[in-house]
C-alpha positions as a LaTeX table, in Angstrom:
\begin{tabular}{lrrr}
\hline
Residue & $x$ (\AA) & $y$ (\AA) & $z$ (\AA) \\
\hline
Gln1 & 0.00 & 0.00 & 0.00 \\
Arg2 & 2.84 & 2.38 & 0.81 \\
Ala3 & 4.20 & 2.21 & $-2.77$ \\
Val4 & 0.74 & 2.93 & $-4.24$ \\
Asp5 & 0.21 & 5.84 & $-1.85$ \\
Gln6 & 3.59 & 7.40 & $-2.54$ \\
Leu7 & 3.28 & 7.10 & $-6.32$ \\
Phe8 & $-0.39$ & 7.85 & $-6.91$ \\
Leu9 & $-1.85$ & 9.67 & $-3.87$ \\
Asn10 & 1.07 & 11.92 & $-3.00$ \\
Asp11 & $-0.17$ & 15.54 & $-2.88$ \\
Ala12 & 3.07 & 16.77 & $-4.49$ \\
Thr13 & 2.51 & 14.75 & $-7.68$ \\
Lys14 & $-1.21$ & 13.93 & $-7.68$ \\
Ala15 & $-3.14$ & 14.96 & $-10.81$ \\
Asn16 & $-0.11$ & 16.08 & $-12.78$ \\
Glu17 & 2.39 & 14.51 & $-15.17$ \\
Ser18 & 4.55 & 13.22 & $-12.29$ \\
Ser19 & 1.74 & 10.92 & $-11.17$ \\
Lys20 & 1.55 & 9.17 & $-14.54$ \\
Val21 & 3.96 & 6.43 & $-13.60$ \\
Val22 & 3.85 & 2.63 & $-13.50$ \\
Leu23 & 4.43 & 0.56 & $-10.38$ \\
Tyr24 & 6.33 & $-2.52$ & $-11.51$ \\
Leu25 & 6.10 & $-5.60$ & $-9.31$ \\
Glu26 & 9.23 & $-7.70$ & $-9.72$ \\
Pro27 & 8.96 & $-11.49$ & $-10.00$ \\
Gly28 & 8.19 & $-13.05$ & $-6.66$ \\
Ile29 & 5.44 & $-14.01$ & $-4.26$ \\
Tyr30 & 3.77 & $-11.09$ & $-2.47$ \\
Ser31 & 1.76 & $-11.96$ & 0.64 \\
Ile32 & $-0.78$ & $-9.39$ & 1.78 \\
Thr33 & $-3.00$ & $-9.34$ & 4.84 \\
Ser34 & $-5.24$ & $-6.39$ & 4.00 \\
Thr35 & $-6.79$ & $-4.82$ & 0.92 \\
Ile36 & $-4.62$ & $-2.60$ & $-1.30$ \\
His37 & $-6.54$ & 0.55 & $-2.28$ \\
Ile38 & $-5.90$ & 1.59 & $-5.88$ \\
Pro39 & $-6.82$ & 5.02 & $-7.36$ \\
Pro40 & $-8.11$ & 5.15 & $-10.96$ \\
Gln41 & $-4.91$ & 6.62 & $-12.45$ \\
Ala42 & $-2.71$ & 3.82 & $-11.06$ \\
Asn43 & $-0.84$ & 1.50 & $-13.40$ \\
Ile44 & 0.48 & $-1.67$ & $-11.80$ \\
Val45 & 2.36 & $-4.21$ & $-13.90$ \\
Gly46 & 3.75 & $-7.57$ & $-12.85$ \\
Ala47 & 6.41 & $-9.71$ & $-14.53$ \\
Gly48 & 3.82 & $-12.23$ & $-15.76$ \\
Pro49 & 1.08 & $-14.50$ & $-14.41$ \\
Asp50 & 3.53 & $-17.21$ & $-13.38$ \\
Lys51 & 6.23 & $-14.83$ & $-12.13$ \\
Thr52 & 4.46 & $-12.19$ & $-10.01$ \\
Ile53 & 2.09 & $-13.87$ & $-7.58$ \\
Ile54 & $-0.06$ & $-12.05$ & $-5.03$ \\
Arg55 & $-1.43$ & $-14.16$ & $-2.18$ \\
Asn56 & $-4.12$ & $-12.87$ & 0.13 \\
Ser57 & $-4.24$ & $-14.14$ & 3.70 \\
Gly58 & $-6.71$ & $-11.45$ & 4.78 \\
Ala59 & $-10.49$ & $-11.52$ & 4.82 \\
Gly60 & $-11.12$ & $-8.82$ & 2.18 \\
Pro61 & $-10.38$ & $-8.50$ & $-1.53$ \\
Ile62 & $-6.80$ & $-8.10$ & $-2.78$ \\
Phe63 & $-7.54$ & $-4.78$ & $-4.53$ \\
Asp64 & $-10.23$ & $-2.15$ & $-4.08$ \\
Thr65 & $-10.68$ & 0.97 & $-6.20$ \\
Val66 & $-10.83$ & 4.40 & $-4.58$ \\
Thr67 & $-11.66$ & 7.71 & $-6.27$ \\
Ser68 & $-9.12$ & 10.21 & $-7.55$ \\
Ser69 & $-10.26$ & 12.50 & $-4.69$ \\
Ser70 & $-8.59$ & 10.17 & $-2.19$ \\
Thr71 & $-5.59$ & 11.35 & $-0.22$ \\
Leu72 & $-2.93$ & 9.65 & 1.88 \\
Leu73 & $-5.10$ & 10.23 & 4.92 \\
Gln74 & $-8.57$ & 9.74 & 3.46 \\
Leu75 & $-9.57$ & 6.97 & 1.06 \\
Ile76 & $-12.83$ & 7.62 & $-0.78$ \\
Lys77 & $-14.43$ & 4.46 & $-2.17$ \\
Val78 & $-15.85$ & 4.34 & $-5.68$ \\
\hline
\end{tabular}
């Protein structure tokens, strides 16, 4: 979540050219315990379906979309 927040919800870069970046997930197994909140302008790319694996050990969904009005301190659900 921290990487998504820093890249896509950072007030210094939000809604300008600096926020149009891609978060690349390197090959590996990523274990999460809570939902990752993704804003609409986020681009997340893995190394491939058999190389970047996300495992969820939490009760909620892996990803949830929030609005572009969200901030680091306030997530606004779609």
